[in-house]
N, C-alpha and C positions, 0 to 999 in steps of 0.2 A: 504493499499500500504506500503510495507516494504522499508525503507530508505537504500539506498546503502551506504556502508562505505565511509566516507569522503565527501558525497554529501551535497551541501549547499541547504537549503530549498528554494523552488521556490517563487518568488515574484509574487503575484496575484493582478491584477488590477480589482477593483470592481467599477462599476458606477451605478448611480441611474437613475430613470425615473420619470417623472411627471405624474399627472393624466391626462388622455386623454379623451376628450369629444368633441362633435360636434360644435353646434352653440355658438356664443357669444351673451349674452343677456345683455342689458343695461336697468336699471330701471330709468325712468325720470318722471318728473311731467309736465302735460300739462298746458294750460292757466287757467284751472279750478281748479288747485291744485290736480288733480287726478294722481295716479301713473299709468304709462304706461310702456309697455315692448316693446323694439325694438330689432329685431334680426339682427345680422351681420354675416360676415364670418371671419374665422380665417386665418392668414397667413400660407403658406404651412409648415413652420418650427415651428409653434406654437403648443405646446402640450397640453395646458390646457385653458379652458375658464374661469377658476376661477382665474388664475394668469395672470396679465398683460404681454403682449409680452416681454417687456423689462426685466421682472423679471424671465422669465422661465429659461433662461440660467444659472442664478445665483443660481438656486436651484439644479443644476446637478453638484455635487461635487464628484470627484473620491476619493476613499480611498484606499491606498495601505497597504496591510497586509501581514504578513508572517505566513503561516499556516502549522506548523509541524504536522504530522499525523502518528506518530509511537509510539510504546509502550515505556514508561519510563523504564530505567534500572539504578540501583544504580550506582552512580559514573560517569554516562555519562553526556555529555554536557559540556559547558564551563561556567565558573563562571564570574560574573560581580562584579567589585569593589564597585559598587553603593549600591547593596543590598545583595550581597553574594549568589545569586541564582545559581542553577546548569545549568539551561537552558536559563536564561535571557529572560523569557517570562511570560505573564499573559494570562490565559484562561478566556474568556467571554462567558457566556451562557445566552441567552434571557429568558424572562418569557414565560410560556405556551408552546404551540406547534408551536413555531416559527422556520422556516428554516433560514439558513444563508442569503438567498436572502431577506427574510423579514426584516432582520436587516439593510439592505440597502434601502429597499422600505419604511419602516416606518419612518416618519419624526422624531418621538421621539427616536427610537432606533438608527437612523443614527446620531443624535446629541450626544446621549449617547456614542456611539462608537467613535465618533470624540473626545470627551473629554478623554476617556481612551487612545486613540491613541496619543493624544497630550502629555499626561503624560508619556507614553511609550517613545515617542520621546525625551522628556527632560531627561529621565533616561537611554536612550540608550538601552531600552528593546524592545521586539517584542510582538505582540498580536496574540493569537490564538482564532478563533471563533469556538464555540462548537455548533453543530446542535441541536436545541431544539426538533425537530421532531424525532430524533433517539431514538428508544426504548431502546437502550443500552447506553444511555447517562451517566448513573451511572458508567458503566464500563469505559466509556471514561474519566470520572473524575479520575478514579483510574489509568489510564494509560497515560494520556496526558503529553507531554513534557513541563511542565510549572512549575513555582515556586509559583504559587498561583492562586486563582480564584475569579471572580466576578460573583455571581449567581443572575439571575433576580428575584428570589423569593425563599421562603422557604417551599412552599407547598409540594414539593417532599422530604420527609424525607430521602429517600435513597440517594439522591444527597448530602444533608448536611452531612449524616453519612459517605459517601464516601470521602468527602472533609476532614472531621475530622480525618478519619483513616490515611490519607496521612500526617497528621500533617503539612500541609502547610497553610499559611495565606490565608483567604478568607473573602470576604465581601458579605453580602446579601442585595439586594436592595428592597425597598418598603415592607419590613417586619421587625417586631421586633421578633427576634428568641432567645432572652434571653440575659442576661448580659455577658455570656461567648462568645458571637459571635459578630463580627463586623457587623454593619448594618447601612444603610443610607436610610431614607425614607422622603417623604414630608408629610406635614400636609394635607392629602387628605380629611379628614372629614371637616376641616376648609375651604379648597378650595371649596368643593361642597356646603357648607353652604353659602359662598360668592356668588356663582353663583345664587342660588335660591333667596337670599336676593336682588340681583340686579334686577332680573326679576320681583320679587314681587313688588319692589319699583316702577317699571315702570307701574304696574297695571295688570300684567299677573296672571291668575288664572287657565288656562287650559294648563297643561303640558304633555309632553311625555318625557320619558328618554331613551336614547340609552346607554345600558350597553354593556360591553365587553364580548364576548364569547371567552373562552380560549382554546377551541378545534376547529378543522376545521369542517365546516359544514354551512348550510344555517341559516338565521336569525331565532331566536326563539321568538315568540310573547307571552308575559305574559300580558294578559289583566287584568283590575282591580281586586283586592282582592287577587292576588298571590304574590304581591311585598314583603310582610313581610317575606315570606319564602326565598326569594332571598337574603335578607340581611345576612342570616346565611350561605350562600353558597359562592362559588368562592374563589378567592385569598383574602388575608387580605386587600390589598389596594383597591380591588373592593368593599369589604364590607364597608370599611371606607368611600368611596365616596357615596355609597348608603345610609349609615347612615347619612352622611351630608345632602344629598338631603332630606331625611325623616325629619330631624330636622328643615331644613329651611321651608319645606311645613307645618309642624306642627305649626310653628310660625305665619302663616297666616291663620290658621284654616283649613288646608287641610291635608289629610292623603295620604301617599305614596301608601297605599293599593287601592286608587281610581285612581291611575295614571298608564297608560299603560307603560310597560317596554319592550323594544325590545333588545334582545341580538344579537349582530353581531360581527364577527371578525372585527378588527379595519379598515381594508382597503376594506371591502366588498362593491363593487360598487352598490349593490342592497339595501343597508341600507336605503338610502334616499327614495327610492320608497316604501319600506315597511312602513316607518314612515308616509309618506303622504297618503298612501292607508289605513292604519289601524288606524291612529289617525288624521283624516282630520280636526277635530274641535280644535286641539291644536293650541295655539298661541305662545308657547314657547317650544323649544327643548333643553333639557339638554343632553350633551354628556359627555363621559368619556375620550375622546381623541380628539385632533385637527384633526386627520386623519378621524375619524368618522364624525366630523362636516363638513369637506371639501367634503365628499361624499354627505352630505345633500345639501350643496351649489350647487354641480354639478347637482343633481337631480332637484333642484329648477330652475336652468337654463333651463334644458330640458323641464320642464313643463311650463315655462313662469311665474314662481312665483317670485315675488319681495321680496327680503330680505333686510331690516327687516319690510317692509310695511305689508306684509302678515303674516309673522311668524318670530320670533326672534330665534337666534341660538347662543348657548354658547359652546365654545370648552373647552379643558382641556389639559394643558402641556405648552402652550406658545412657540411652535416651531417657527422657522423663517418663515416657510410657512404661518403661521396664520396672519402675517402682510401683506402678499402679495396677499391674496385673494380679490375678489371683490364681496361684500364689505369686508373690512378688518374684521377679525374675533375677536369678543369679546371672551376672553379666561381667564382661570385660569392659570397663568404663574408660572413656576419654572425654576431654573437654571440647565438645563439639561446637558450642556457641563461641567459646574462646578461640577455637581454630578459625571460625569464620571471621571473627573480629581481627585476628592477627593477619589473615590473608588480605583483607581489605586494607588494613593499615599499611602492609608492605607495598601494595599497589599504589596507594595514595602517596606514600613517602618517596617512592621511586629511587631508593638508595642502591648501593651495591648489592649484588645477589647474595642471599643467605640460604643455607639449607638447615632446616629446623626439624628435629625429631622430638615429638611430644611424648610424654610418658603415658602409661595406661596403668590401671589397677583392677584387681579382682574385687567385685562387690558380691559377697556371699549373702544370698537371701533365701527365700523359701522354695525355690524350684529344684534344689539339689539335696540329696540325702544318700545314705548308704543303700546299696541294692538289697532287695529282698533276698533272704537266704532260701 
């Protein structure tokens, strides 16, 4: 769409939605100490059986963004005294084939976007979301009316090259793209190792891994002996987490080659069903995102499976939703909002390139316990 002369960009209101499922299941113990499952009904306005009713509303947070969508022209736009940019805007592109709506649906991307938006608010700048599903996204990088970019990954060399050619500041998230490029990532391998060590210390030895599929499509099931090949594929941060899982399993005498790995898009509601159907003997589920873990909790509810009495689940990211699930999700936590703020600050400052590794920590909550004997 071509911008008319003198026209102000439209303010767009984007809202989120919670995970919606049917019955509410409560796991309790009877007088014999056995776990029992009781079904209830949800209130008409309740959207999730994993989140308590009182918490559902607090997860629906609107984000107001200004989305310019016209080609950049030399000398156009207004300058800001804060950072001297022409357009007073930052472009944010998610990792993989994510649409703009996914950036609002995904708990991780929503909090990351919030952090970037807060930094933009403080700097008096605006935020442009770039659609990751657009096949011409490299062209969008070349034309976007922004003063810098935050890229969700470095796997697409064309994207990085396009950003470099514009000679604008940019930051790559969850990848190390070299000493001449700004990057921020977490210690993904260390976090994955913590997750396995926690479950192994509880006594678990039968694992299944939920890995992230970076292209649209149904779950892909990699049964034992194919896992080693997966560690060499995918995005850099996916490989790091798989490598951490592999190291943790090796410490207790297990091989990741003997562990089923199921690739799913993070919010795929069928992920939990595939896990329970294809790896019914597993007592511990390792995931690569809280969003994946929440789909597992939802499926457990539908099947009347008690968590953690029947199976333990560990998430990854430490999103705010992970503290509100029933039971609260044990997860590998990172400062997602802080990461977004830092990325935006690095773009706005336009200083010499830095490579930052942010720490993670294990948050032990109610979704993990020793396996049943």
